DOLUMSE-747998 format. One record per residue (C-alpha): residue number from 0; residue in three letters; x, z, y. Coordinates in steps of 0.05 Angstrom, whole numbers. Each point is the difference from the previous one (the first is absolute). Layout:
<rs>
  resi  resn      c1      c3      c2
   NUM   ALA       X       Z       Y
...
</rs>
This chain:
<rs>
  resi  resn      c1      c3      c2
     0   MET    2427    1586    1464
     1   THR     -31      55      41
     2   ALA     -66      24     -27
     3   ARG     -57      -8      50
     4   HIS     -51      54      11
     5   ARG     -72     -24      -9
     6   LEU     -60      26      37
     7   GLY     -57      24     -43
     8   PRO     -69      21      25
     9   HIS      33      61      32
    10   ARG      58       1      49
    11   ASP      64      15     -38
    12   PRO      41      53      37
    13   ALA      63     -26     -35
    14   VAL      -7     -65      39
    15   ASP      -6      38      66
    16   ARG      62      41     -15
    17   ALA      40     -61     -21
    18   VAL     -19     -39      62
    19   LEU      13      57      49
    20   GLU      67      16     -32
    21   ALA      20     -73       2
    22   ALA     -19      -4      74
    23   ARG      42      61      17
    24   ASP      60     -26     -38
    25   LEU      -4     -69      32
    26   LEU      -7      30      70
    27   VAL      66      37      -8
    28   GLU      34     -59     -33
    29   ARG     -26     -58      43
    30   GLY     -36      28      61
    31   TYR     -72      -9      22
    32   THR      -1     -75      15
    33   ALA      30     -20     -67
    34   THR     -45      47     -40
    35   SER     -54     -51     -16
    36   ILE     -61       7     -44
    37   ASP      32     -49     -49
    38   ALA      64      41      -3
    39   ILE     -40      64     -11
    40   ALA     -42     -32     -54
    41   THR      61     -26     -36
    42   ARG      37      67       4
    43   ALA     -62      39     -23
    44   GLY     -17     -49     -56
    45   VAL     -71     -13      25
    46   SER     -37     -59      29
    47   ARG     -14     -15      73
    48   PRO     -76       7     -12
    49   ALA      12      69     -29
    50   ILE      33      21      65
    51   TYR     -52     -33      45
    52   ARG     -56      35     -38
    53   ARG      30      65      23
    54   TRP      27     -14      70
    55   PRO     -23     -53      50
    56   SER      70     -16      26
    57   LYS      73      15      -7
    58   ALA      -3      47      59
    59   HIS     -56      42     -32
    60   LEU      40       3     -65
    61   ILE      64      21      35
    62   ALA     -36      53      40
    63   LYS     -27      31     -63
    64   ALA      68      -4     -35
    65   VAL      38      31      58
    66   PHE     -52      50      23
    67   PRO     -36      29     -61
    68   ASP     -55      50      12
    69   VAL      29      62      33
    70   GLY     -29      67      18
    71   THR       9      73      -8
    72   ALA     -46      60      -5
    73   GLU      52      41      37
    74   VAL     -29      33      62
    75   ALA      49      16      55
    76   PRO      -9      69      32
    77   ASP      12     -25      71
    78   LEU      13     -61      42
    79   VAL      76       5      -2
    80   THR       0       1     -76
    81   GLU     -50     -58      -1
    82   VAL      43     -42      46
    83   ARG      61      13     -43
    84   LYS     -39     -19     -63
    85   VAL     -23     -65      32
    86   ILE      70     -17      24
    87   ARG      31      11     -69
    88   GLY     -57     -37     -35
    89   THR       4     -60      47
    90   ILE      76      -6      -7
    91   GLN      -7       4     -76
    92   LEU     -54     -55       4
    93   PHE      44     -48      38
    94   GLY      66      21     -31
    95   SER      -3     -35     -67
    96   ALA      39     -64      -9
    97   GLU     -63     -40     -14
    98   ALA     -35      27      62
    99   ARG      60     -18      44
   100   ALA      -1     -70     -28
   101   ALA     -75     -10       6
   102   MET     -19      30      67
   103   PRO      24     -55      48
   104   GLY     -38     -53     -38
   105   LEU     -60      45     -13
   106   MET      -6      15      74
   107   ALA      -4     -74      16
   108   ASP     -52     -11     -54
   109   MET     -41      60      25
   110   ARG      -5     -34      68
   111   ALA     -28     -62     -34
   112   ASP     -45      38     -48
   113   PRO     -36      59      32
   114   SER     -31      19     -67
   115   LEU      69      16     -27
   116   TYR      13      49      56
   117   GLU     -68      31      -8
   118   LYS      11      10     -74
   119   LEU      69      30       9
   120   SER     -23      43      58
   121   ALA     -58      28     -39
   122   ARG      47      22     -56
   123   LEU      61      22      39
   124   ASP      -8      18      73
   125   THR     -74      13      15
   126   PRO      -3      65     -40
   127   THR      65      23      33
   128   ARG     -25     -16      70
   129   GLN     -63      41     -14
   130   GLU      40      58     -27
   131   LEU      45       0      62
   132   ALA     -61      -5      45
   133   ASP     -31      60     -34
   134   TYR      62      42      10
   135   LEU       5     -20      73
   136   ALA     -74      12      13
   137   ALA       5      69     -31
   138   GLY      57      17      48
   139   ARG      48      18     -56
   140   THR      60      -5      45
   141   ALA      32      58      37
   142   THR      26     -35      62
   143   GLY       5     -67      33
   144   PRO     -49     -55      18
   145   VAL     -52     -22     -51
   146   ALA      20     -68     -28
   147   ASP     -45     -58     -19
   148   ALA      -2      -7     -76
   149   ASN       4     -76       2
   150   THR      60       0      46
   151   LEU      34      54     -41
   152   LEU      -8     -38     -66
   153   ASP      19     -66      33
   154   THR      64      33      25
   155   ILE      17      27     -68
   156   ALA     -16     -64     -37
   157   GLY      33     -45      52
   158   ALA      64      41       0
   159   ALA       3       2     -76
   160   LEU     -15     -74      -6
   161   PHE      55     -20      49
   162   ALA      51      48     -30
   163   MET     -14     -21     -72
   164   CYS     -12     -75       7
   165   ILE      41     -20      61
   166   ARG      57      50       6
   167   ASP       0       8     -76
   168   ILE      22      73       3
   169   ASP      19      37     -64
   170   ASP       1      73      22
   171   LEU     -75      13      -3
   172   ASP       5      75       5
   173   SER      41      -1      64
   174   PHE     -47     -51      31
   175   ALA     -61      42     -19
   176   ALA      31      62      30
   177   SER      17     -37      64
   178   LEU     -70     -29       7
   179   GLU     -31      68     -13
   180   ASP      43      31      55
   181   LEU     -19     -55      49
   182   LEU     -75       4     -13
   183   LEU      -6      75      -7
   184   HIS      47      20      57
   185   GLY       4     -60      46
   186   ILE      55     -24      46
   187   ALA     -11      31      68
   188   GLY     -49      55     -17
   189   ARG     -72       7      22
   190   ARG     -22     -43      57
   191   ASP     -13      38      64
   192   ASP     -64     -32      26
   193   THR      -1      45      62
   194   ALA      69     -21      21
   195   ARG     -16     -73     -13
   196   SER     -63       6      42
   197   GLY      39      33      56
   198   ASP      53     -54      -1
   199   HIS     -54     -53       3
   200   ASP     -36      34      59
   201   GLY      65       6      37
   202   ALA      17     -73     -10
   203   ASP     -67     -20      30
   204   SER       5      45      62
</rs>
């Protein structure tokens, strides 16, 4: 019989580790929908109340299991290096087997539970959005139009999410290089606002 962890007056980190590991394993084995609190509790050898004392719902538990606290003290010297760092980090974040299994279900649950999105956002993307905004505001780019930090990160995260969880690509390095090339160098080059304005004036005449 599997020994059950008991909660004392202080939170036992061994219980946290067992539950989070069980959640990750079950996600890969069964997928998000079939990874229930009961299944996690059984696999981890803990009780349902032990889990609910730590996380208010399955979605909150899965979010913690799939996306542990991340962060780096590394300071990029310029915007290009920062964008490359964000791209690689985001692809790594969504590239694990458990993240690929969890994200479609988590996205639906985030729509129903705004607090889940707010908690994840505070840990994962809000600091990155601010870092990108700081680089853009400081003008740390040699050429090209100044991008909006929110749009830039949404583009990176959206592309990574679709590639990892929908297309299920395996060559992460090639995808990262391709996304870097697209975002840093563009498709058609810098927009010519003067030419666009002239074309518009001519069309109205």
